[in-house]
Phi, psi and omega in degrees: 000131180274133176237117182289134180295338181288344181249004184242124178242103188287341183285340178283137177276154177298320181296320181295333181268007177087007178236123179228161176253121187216148175283346182293149178281350177223149184289152176269138179307146183307324182292339180246015186297130178284169177302147180298142179266166180287157178300331183295344179292339171047066163234172180294161174272114181266134179234155181244011178254161177288162179300150191282346192287324178296317180299314181291323178301314180296321180293321179293316180299322179295319182280327184223073183301341181291346181294337180295339178288348179279347183286152175124167185299152176246109182300333182297334185303316183294328180285321176296316179299317178300317180296317182288321176299316179297318178301314182292320178295317179296319180292319177300319178293320180296333182266011187301330181251008179275129180303136178301316180272070178212153180296324180299318180293312184293314183293323176296318179295323182284312187281310182269307188296313182293320178295318180293317182287330172297321176299320180288325172307315186277340168295315178296323176300313180297315182294330181298338177268014181059044185250015173254320178227163173282333181280123176303320181297320179292324176296318179297320180295317179295322178298319178295321177295314180296337180288338190306310182287353178285335172090335183233130182291126179210350188298323181294323180282328183300318189302305181297324178294319182290318179294327174293323175303320178289314183286338187228045184304120177078001183283120181300127179090354178237317183277103183281000172283344180281140174298147176281169177300323178300313179297319181298323183281314191264347184244003183273061177210170181302311180295320181295319180292322177297319178296316180299314181296326180288323185244024189296333178297327178288323178295317180292331179283321187268331186305315182304329181301327184268357180259301174195157181261138174269153178300137179273119186246177178298330180295324176300315179297317179296316178303312181294313184297313181294320180295315179297318178299316178300314181298319180295315180297319179300314180295321182293315186262351173240263175189170177295333177298329178295320177291321177301321179300315182294317181291320177297321177300318179295317179298312183293330178297333179248029181238221181277068181235141182309317182290338180288348179299337183294330179303320181274321186296331191294320188222356177283140182269118184258339186246119178301318187295333182295338183293340180269002190263155171232150173289118185294340182272332183239352180062026176262156181288141171226150001262158171218332175226143184232141177258161176222130186245023184275183188291340181291348174298335180300325183269353194229033176053037177056030180295341176298333177281067194276327172298317179298319181294316179290329177292320183224078180296345180272000176264125183286170186302324183289341184252359178296319176300326178293320175302313180300319181294316182295315185254040188302325182296339179275343186244336191293336181259002178284147177298142180226162171262143180263338185207130176287328175296317177298327177298311180298315181299311181293321180302319182286315192266337182281119182294339182263008175238130182198193185299333184268004181278061178226146176279130179235151174223147183276331187232164177106170177074184179197162175282148177237128179207178180095109190294338182269001179290133178260068186267068181291345178271355183287000000 
């Protein structure tokens, strides 16, 4: 990961900047902050400042008010989702007589299936911000449709958890993107991190259950009913191997797959020196979110432009590069990742990078729920 020297000031202490490394389960007020501890102490980075994205968003709007015109739905999203869903159904049907325990089955699931289902994960992510249609109901319907090749219903639950992640970035007990205390204790080792990277899709699916429950709505029932019906029809008119293909594709999409690197790249802190830095344009702490500008964005709805996405969640994937271009002075000096494959590799093998390398805050944010909410700003 590249860290620009213009944005890093090594003489500032982490404690002085409101971010400390501590064994305590709760942060110490800044006025009583102890000296910063070494990275080897391996606890989360506790901060007492608000998340940086609102501050940067306000600064960008002040400097470039025209960026607000980039907000709003992207019609192309529904066509891409339709194409990828069709591809996966056709591939699942083509593999109906292919043995599950065969290289042809596994490689197709890894190369085509995992890439396609990662794309659908991120289509649902995009749709969760109401960025495919203006109508919330139409967005919910498209998300359920995009969910079909994933094999397991999850789009209805994903939305409130994800919007809460935006509204409550790093807030302990609200942001389900943060590792739990159990993960921090039992997976913060080379073997544990390798296990996490291999099975991270299961952690992201199960973790929210242990943090807090979202209200179960009619959309959840519709999501489950349509998905179960689709799975039954697929098995009936193709074979059970076709369903296995879709589920294996989903697993591999969140495992040791190049596109899965974005799960780790987005918010894990990889550079010790970055904790002492401030963004010179907004005076906010960096890093907390990291962008990636490489070619894998083509398959993933530009999710690599993650600082841009958190700054302006109402701007769709096709216009995030334009946001970056307009407000380039706000982004060009922020730390970035050069490779998602490299992210996975370093996360596993670097002893100073682990499950606890995340910024946490005790207060702030709020839960977001209710399927009819049109929270495009979330």
